[in-house]
C-alpha positions in Angstrom: 0.0 0.0 0.0 1.3 3.5 -0.9 -0.4 6.0 1.4 -0.4 9.7 0.5 -0.2 12.5 3.0 -3.0 14.7 1.7 -0.9 17.9 1.9 2.2 16.4 0.4 3.3 16.9 -3.2 4.6 13.4 -3.8 4.3 9.8 -2.9 3.8 8.8 0.7 6.0 6.3 2.4 6.3 2.6 1.9 4.2 0.7 4.4 6.6 -2.1 5.0 4.3 -4.7 6.5 4.5 -8.4 6.1 1.1 -9.9 6.5 -0.3 -13.3 5.8 -2.9 -12.0 3.3 -0.3 -10.4 1.0 2.9 -12.1 2.0 4.6 -12.6 -1.3 8.0 -13.9 -0.2 9.4 -17.4 -0.5 12.8 -19.2 -0.7 13.8 -19.6 -4.3 16.1 -18.2 -7.0 18.5 -19.6 -9.8 21.6 -18.9 -12.4 24.2 -16.0 -12.9 27.8 -15.2 -13.7 28.8 -12.2 -11.5 31.6 -13.2 -9.2 31.3 -12.4 -5.5 34.1 -9.8 -5.6 32.9 -7.8 -8.6 32.4 -4.2 -7.6 29.2 -2.3 -8.1 28.6 0.5 -10.5 26.7 2.9 -8.5 26.7 6.6 -7.6 26.3 8.3 -4.3 27.4 11.5 -2.5 30.7 12.1 -0.9 33.8 10.0 -0.2 34.1 6.8 1.8 34.8 7.2 5.5 37.8 5.5 7.0 37.0 4.0 10.4 40.1 3.7 12.6 40.8 0.8 14.9 37.5 0.5 16.7 37.3 2.2 20.1 35.4 0.5 22.9 31.7 1.3 22.5 30.0 3.1 25.4 28.5 1.0 28.1 25.0 1.6 26.6 26.2 1.1 23.0 23.1 -0.9 22.3 21.1 2.3 21.5 20.6 4.0 18.1 18.7 7.3 17.8 15.4 7.2 15.9 14.2 10.4 14.2 10.8 10.9 12.6 10.9 13.7 10.1 9.8 14.7 6.6 12.0 12.0 5.0 15.1 11.9 2.7 13.5 14.0 0.0 11.1 16.4 1.8 11.0 18.7 -1.2 9.5 15.9 -3.2 7.3 14.1 -0.6 6.5 14.9 3.0 6.5 11.7 4.9 4.4 11.1 8.0 4.9 8.5 10.8 8.1 7.0 9.4 10.8 6.1 11.9 14.4 6.4 10.6 17.8 5.4 11.9 21.3 5.7 10.4 23.2 2.5 9.5 26.9 2.0 8.9 28.0 -0.7 6.4 31.6 -1.7 5.7 33.3 -4.1 3.3 33.2 -7.4 5.1 36.3 -8.1 7.3 37.9 -4.6 6.8 36.8 -2.8 9.9 39.9 -1.0 11.2 42.5 1.3 9.9 41.9 0.5 6.2 38.1 -0.1 6.4 35.9 1.2 3.6 32.6 2.2 5.3 29.6 4.4 4.8 26.9 5.6 7.1 23.4 5.9 5.4 20.8 8.0 7.1 17.0 7.8 6.8 16.8 4.0 6.9 13.2 3.0 7.9 12.9 0.9 11.1 10.6 -2.0 10.4 9.3 -4.6 12.9 7.2 -6.1 10.1 10.2 -7.5 8.1 13.6 -8.9 8.6 16.9 -7.8 7.0 18.7 -4.7 5.8 17.8 -3.3 2.4 19.6 -0.2 1.0 19.0 1.7 -2.2 21.8 1.4 -4.7 21.6 5.1 -5.4 22.4 5.9 -1.7 25.7 4.0 -1.7 29.0 5.4 -2.7 30.4 4.3 -6.0 33.7 3.0 -4.5 32.1 1.0 -1.6 32.8 -2.6 -2.6 30.2 -4.9 -1.1 30.8 -8.4 -2.5 28.0 -10.2 -4.3 26.5 -13.2 -2.6 26.7 -16.1 -5.1 25.5 -19.7 -5.2 29.1 -20.8 -4.9 32.5 -19.1 -5.3 32.6 -17.6 -8.8 29.1 -18.9 -9.5 25.8 -17.2 -10.3 24.9 -14.1 -8.5 21.8 -14.1 -6.2 19.0 -11.5 -6.6 15.9 -11.0 -4.5 12.3 -9.8 -5.0 10.8 -8.6 -1.8 7.1 -7.8 -1.9 5.5 -5.4 0.5 1.9 -4.3 0.8 2.2 -1.4 -1.7 5.0 -2.5 -4.0 8.2 -4.5 -4.3 12.0 -4.1 -4.1 14.3 -5.9 -6.6 18.0 -6.1 -6.3 21.2 -8.0 -5.7 22.1 -9.8 -2.4 25.4 -8.6 -1.2 27.5 -9.0 2.0 28.4 -6.3 4.4 29.6 -5.7 8.0 26.8 -3.8 9.7 27.4 -1.4 12.6 24.5 0.0 14.7 25.7 2.0 17.7 28.1 -0.2 19.6 26.8 -3.4 18.0 28.3 -5.2 15.0 27.0 -8.0 12.8 29.7 -9.3 10.4 29.3 -10.5 6.8 25.5 -10.1 6.7 23.6 -10.8 3.4 21.7 -7.6 2.6 19.6 -6.5 -0.4 20.9 -3.7 -2.5 17.7 -2.3 -4.2 18.0 -1.6 -7.9 21.5 -3.1 -8.2 21.1 -5.7 -11.0 22.6 -9.1 -10.0 24.8 -10.8 -12.5 24.6 -7.8 -14.8 21.0 -8.4 -15.8 19.2 -5.3 -17.1 15.6 -6.1 -16.3 13.4 -7.1 -13.3 12.1 -10.6 -13.6 8.5 -10.6 -14.9 7.2 -12.7 -11.9 8.6 -10.0 -9.6 7.4 -6.9 -11.5 3.9 -8.5 -11.9 3.4 -9.0 -8.1 1.5 -5.8 -7.9 2.3 -2.2 -6.8 5.3 -0.1 -7.8 9.0 -0.8 -8.0 10.2 1.1 -4.9 13.6 1.9 -6.3 14.1 5.6 -5.4 14.1 7.5 -2.2 10.9 9.3 -3.2 9.1 6.0 -4.0 10.5 4.1 -1.0 10.1 7.1 1.4 13.6 6.2 2.7 17.1 5.3 1.7 16.6 1.8 2.9 14.7 -0.5 5.3 16.2 -2.0 8.5 14.0 -5.1 9.2 14.2 -5.9 12.9 11.2 -8.2 13.0 10.3 -11.5 14.7 12.5 -13.7 12.5 16.2 -14.3 12.0 16.0 -13.9 8.2 13.4 -13.0 5.6 12.8 -16.6 4.7 11.9 -18.2 8.1 8.3 -18.5 7.2 8.5 -18.6 3.4 8.4 -22.4 3.1 5.0 -22.4 4.8 3.4 -20.6 1.9 2.7 -21.4 -1.7 3.8 -18.0 -3.1 6.1 -16.7 -5.8 9.8 -17.3 -5.1 11.7 -14.4 -3.7 15.2 -15.5 -4.6 16.9 -15.9 -8.1 20.2 -16.7 -9.6 21.2 -14.3 -12.4 23.4 -13.8 -15.4 23.6 -11.0 -17.9 20.8 -12.7 -19.9 18.3 -12.8 -17.1 17.3 -14.4 -13.8 15.7 -17.7 -12.9 13.8 -18.7 -9.7 16.0 -21.1 -7.8 16.6 -22.4 -4.3 19.3 -20.8 -2.2 20.7 -21.8 1.2 19.7 -20.3 4.5 23.1 -18.7 4.7 22.5 -16.8 1.4 19.1 -15.2 2.2 18.8 -11.7 3.6 19.5 -11.8 7.4 18.1 -9.9 10.4 21.4 -8.2 11.5 20.2 -8.1 15.2 20.3 -11.9 15.3 23.9 -11.8 14.2 25.2 -9.3 16.7 28.5 -10.3 18.3 29.3 -10.1 22.0 29.6 -6.5 23.2 33.2 -6.0 24.3 32.1 -3.7 27.2 29.0 -5.4 28.6 30.2 -9.0 27.6 26.6 -9.9 26.4 25.0 -10.5 23.1 22.1 -8.1 22.5 20.8 -10.3 19.7 17.4 -11.6 20.9 15.3 -8.7 19.9 14.8 -4.9 20.0 12.9 -2.3 22.0 11.5 0.8 20.3 10.9 3.7 22.6 9.1 6.8 21.2 7.4 9.7 23.0 3.7 10.2 23.0 2.1 12.4 20.3 -0.7 14.9 21.0 -3.9 15.2 19.1 -2.4 18.1 17.0 0.6 15.9 16.0 4.3 16.6 16.1 6.0 19.1 13.8 9.4 19.0 12.1 10.8 16.0 13.9 10.3 13.6 16.8 13.1 11.8 18.5 13.2 8.3 20.1 15.5 5.2 20.5 16.0 1.8 19.0 17.5 -0.3 21.8 19.0 -3.7 21.0 18.5 -6.8 23.2 15.7 -7.8 25.6 16.7 -8.4 29.2 20.4 -8.2 28.4 21.1 -4.7 29.9 19.6 -2.3 32.3 18.0 -0.3 29.5 16.1 -3.1 27.9 14.4 -5.0 30.8 10.9 -6.3 30.2 9.8 -4.9 33.6 6.0 -4.8 33.8 5.5 -5.3 30.0 3.0 -8.0 29.1 4.3 -10.6 26.7 2.1 -11.5 23.7 3.4 -14.7 22.0 2.7 -14.9 18.3 2.1 -17.9 16.1 4.7 -19.2 13.7 3.7 -16.5 11.2 4.2 -13.6 13.6 0.5 -13.0 14.3 -1.6 -12.7 17.5 -5.3 -11.7 18.0 -7.1 -8.4 18.3 -10.8 -8.1 19.2 -12.3 -5.0 17.6 -15.7 -5.2 16.0 -15.2 -8.9 16.2 -12.1 -11.1 16.0 -9.0 -10.1 13.9 -5.7 -11.6 13.1 -3.1 -8.9 14.0 0.5 -7.9 14.2 2.6 -4.9 15.3 4.4 -3.1 12.5 6.6 0.0 12.9 6.9 0.1 9.1 3.1 0.9 8.7 2.5 4.6 9.0 -1.0 4.3 10.5 -3.2 1.9 12.5 -5.1 -0.1 9.9 -8.4 -1.7 10.9 -11.9 -1.8 9.5 -14.7 0.5 10.8 -17.4 2.8 9.5 -15.5 5.9 10.5 -15.8 8.8 8.0 -13.1 8.8 5.4 -11.0 11.8 4.5 -11.8 13.8 1.5 -10.6 12.3 -1.8 -8.6 9.4 -0.2 -9.3 5.7 0.3 -6.7 5.1 3.0 -7.4 7.4 6.0 -10.2 7.9 8.5 -11.2 11.5 9.3 -13.3 11.8 12.4 -14.3 15.5 13.1 -12.6 15.3 16.5 -10.0 13.0 18.1 -11.8 9.7 18.4 -11.1 7.5 21.4 -11.3 3.8 20.7 -10.5 0.5 22.5 -9.5 -3.0 21.5 -8.3 -6.2 23.2 -5.2 -8.0 22.3 -4.6 -11.7 23.1 -1.6 -13.9 22.6 -1.7 -16.4 19.8 -1.6 -19.2 22.4 -4.7 -17.8 24.1 -2.6 -16.8 27.1 -2.1 -13.1 28.0 -4.8 -10.7 27.1 -5.2 -6.9 27.7 -7.1 -3.9 26.5 -5.6 -1.2 24.4 -6.9 2.3 24.5 -6.0 4.5 21.5 -7.2 7.5 19.6 -7.2 8.6 16.0 -7.3 12.0 14.4 -8.2 13.1 10.9 -5.5 13.7 8.3 -7.3 16.6 6.6 -6.7 19.1 9.4 -3.0 18.3 9.7 -0.6 20.9 8.5 2.3 20.2 6.0 4.9 20.3 8.8 3.3 17.5 10.8 5.6 14.4 10.7 3.9 12.3 13.4 0.2 11.9 14.2 -2.2 9.3 15.6 -3.9 8.5 12.3 -5.8 5.4 11.1 -7.4 3.9 8.1 -9.1 0.9 6.7 -7.2 -2.4 6.3 -8.5 -3.3 2.9 -9.4 -6.9 4.0 -11.8 -8.0 6.7 -10.5 -9.8 9.8 -7.1 -8.0 10.1 -5.7 -5.4 12.4 -2.3 -3.7 11.8 -0.9 -1.9 14.8 1.3 0.5 12.9 3.7 3.2 14.1 1.1 5.3 16.1 0.8 2.2 18.4 4.4 3.0 19.5 3.8 6.6 20.5 4.2 6.8 24.3 4.3 3.0 24.5 7.7 1.2 24.5 7.3 -2.0 22.4 9.6 -5.1 22.5 10.0 -7.4 19.4 11.6 -10.8 20.3 13.3 -12.8 17.5 12.3 -16.4 17.1 15.0 -19.1 17.7 17.4 -16.9 19.7 18.6 -17.9 23.2 17.1 -15.4 25.7 18.7 -14.4 29.0 17.3 -15.9 32.2 13.9 -14.6 33.0 13.0 -13.7 29.4 10.7 -15.9 27.4 11.8 -17.2 24.0 10.5 -15.4 20.9 8.7 -14.8 18.8 6.6 -12.3 20.8 5.7 -8.7 21.2 5.6 -7.1 24.6 4.4 -3.7 25.9 2.7 -2.2 29.0 
C-alpha cells in the first residue's frame, strides 16, 4: 500500500508490512555469472569514511537514535509516521585502519520484516560490497521482496553492519536496484506481483529498510506458503527462480550481533522501540526516540512490567475490535489499519477523518490464548493536519476483513519489544517470537 499525506506533493512512504494475506516472499532463486568480488557500478554523495581501529563502545552502546521527520527528499514528498535510523555498512572483514565504510541516514525501522535493504543510489560508487553467489565464482543471487504497496528488486550482497556499539559481520543484505549478474531487467514474476517498484528515495520514502522483525531472516516462514519465489540466480541474460541456502538469504542483523566487548553480552534476541507520546495536533518538524537492542540483556532493555504476547509461527496474534481479527505490530506501517465505519478523509481511500479526536479501544490476546489486555487508543483526521506534521495518531481501513495492523502510532508513548524467534534469551526472558508492551 502506498499511502499519501493529503498535503504532500509526492508519494507517501512505503508501508513495510509483512502480512499473511499479502505475504509474497518465499525461498527460491537460480543462475548467474557475476563473481562475489565484482564491484558495483553505483553513484552516491561524498567519499568513503575511513574508520580507525575500533574504540570500545560506550556502556550503553546498544542504543541507536530514531528520528521521525519529513524524510530523505522532503521537497518531493512529506513523509508522516516514518521512523528512521542511520546504519553504517563496511566491506566485510575490513573494519579497522583500512576499512571502507559508509553511514546511510533515513533508513526506515521495520518490525514487520527482517533484514537490511539499501538503495543502490544511496551507496558510494567505490564502496565494494561483494555479491553473494550460489558458490565461489558462481551465479549471483537476486531477491524480489514484496510489500503491501509494491516491491523491491536487487542483488544480495554481503556487508559488515554497525549499529551503535553493535556489530553484525558478513551479513547478506539486499541492494535495491542493483542488478545481480549484470542483468538489465526485473524478472517478470517479480514486477507483476502488484504495486510499484520502490527503487528511489521518493518511492520508498527512505534510503533503505532495516527489518528488525520477529525472524532471524526474511525466509523463516516462506516455506510455509505457496507463493512466488523471492530468490533468483542471475546472469547478464536474465534471472531464474531457484533455491538458495539459508546462509544466502537476507538476514536480520540483530540476530547476528557479536558479543559486546564492554557489557560482555549479546544483544541479539530482539529490540525495544521507545518513542514519546504524540498529542492530538501531531508533532511538527521532527520527533526523537530510541532503537534499543536486546531484551533483558542490559539495564535499559528490561521487560519490567511489560505483558508478553506470544505470536504464532507466522508472527501474528489476536485483536478483538468489531469482532475477532488476526493482528501484528508493524513499525513500518504509518497508521493503524483496521476496518470500521468511521468517516473517510476527502478524496482518499486510506485514511479515516473523524471530526474530533476519536477515542477507541480493542483487546489483544496472545496467539496461544494466554495473556490478554485492552488497548486504549485515539485517531485524528488527516485533513486538518498541516504540512509540517511528521507524526500523528492516524488510522485507516485495512482493505481486507478480519485483520488489524498496529502501525507506528501504536508505538507513540508505549515502549514496544520485538523478540526474535530461535534466539537464546537471557534468564527470565521468554523465548521469541513475541511482542511485549505495557
